[in-house]
C-alpha positions, 0 to 999 in steps of 0.5 A: 931408826939410827941417829944421824951421823954428826956433821964434822967438817974436819973429816969431810971429803969434797969433790969439786967439779969446776973448770974455772981456776979462779972459781975453784980457788975461791971455793977451796978457800971457803971450804978451808975456812969452814974447817975442811982439810985442803987434802980432802978437797979433790978438784977435777974438771972432766967427767972421766976424772970425776968418775974415777975420783968418785970410784977411788975415794970415799967422797961425801959431797960433790960441788958441781959447776953447771957448765963445763964445756962441752959437758955440764954438771947434769951430765956428771950427775947422770953418769954417777947415777948410771954407775950407782954412785950415791952421794949428794950433789950441790949445783953451782952456777954463774947465773941465776937461771930457773931452768937450771934450778929446775933441772937440778931439782929434777935430777935430785940435787941437794942444793943450788948455789949462784957463785956471785952470791956465794958466802962462806956461811951459805956454802957451809949451810948448804953442805950441812943440809945436804949431808943431813938430808942424804943421811936421812934418806939413806936410813929411810931407804935401808929401813924400808928393806929391813925387817924391824924384828929380826934385822933380816931383809924383808920381802921387798929386799928379797925379791930384789936380790932374787931378780938380780940373781936370776939376771946374773946367772942368765947366759951361764946356766947357773942354778938358783934355789928358793927355800921357803920355811913356815914355822909351825904353831906360832899362832898357838904360841901367840894366843896362849903365851903372848906375842912376846914369846912369838917374837922371841921365837922369830928372832931365835930362828932368824939367828939360827938361819944366819948362823947356818947359811952359806956365805952366798945365801940371802936369808929374809923374813918375808911374812909373819912366820915365814922365812926365805933363803936364796941359794946360788952357786949350786950344781944340782937340784939335789944340793938345794934339797940337802941344803934346805934339810940342813937349814930345817934341822938348824931351826928345829928344836927347843928355843928359850923365850921370855916364858920358858922353853918352847919347841919349834918345827918347820915346813919347808918348800924348795924350788929350783931352776937353771937360769938359761936364756929366754927367761920370762919376766915372771920367773921370779914370781914362779919360783916364789909361788912354787916354793910356797906351794911346796911348803904348803904340801910339807905343812900338811905332813908336819901337821900329821907327823909333828916333825919338820918336813921339806917338799920340792918343786922344780921350775921347768 
């Protein structure tokens, strides 16, 4: 995991969601005292202006007053979540109310401060803890979707992108293709030459796929020796097959490893569909299943012929 970013108040960008001028002035003073530049403190008192600021500026943390007639800081947190705005919120309140505290925790607030007890040190500590925790959670979430060996998205991430692609193309009859590749002979390589050789092959194939893919493609490692490609912006199923053959060519050949050169061939399966209306929720599973089944059919041919093969399925 990457090291956490250092906490530097001088570069901190703060959104202050507060409708009381006196409270706003005091909090600004505290922030400047701990080293935050006054030009980096953005003060708003309505949800629309807060959302606009969050969309326009690279805000690091939001200090949100709980009660702003007729809205609350909770309303802002809910709206930010709806717009996929991911920043740490610290809730401020004029009264120590357990129900507000519990509500802030339930919505994922990173801190809860009572204004009457607020100190420069306490505010600085809250912000520092919030930023550190948020960064750690962000890295954990990212690592949960990344294959550690190749740096590619993993199976979970690929399914998420596939589901999103299907949803994006519904209504405009966009074509979607899933291409699944399985490397031949990796079990033999691992058993005969060691897993380091197999790992070298996997990393090399990942790099070849990244170099050969189109800008809109999503390439993932979805299993031990299996890779998947999500291809959109296609016109005909034949275009997906041609693309799959080009990718197969890119990852077929001789690769350098820690134990010399080794030859690699692949079996590939292609499944295509048109994202029309009335799709069932199982469509992504069906796409993956049919691509995998086509890949297994190609696998039988590669075992007999010793070359890379592509098989095709069409989702009806």
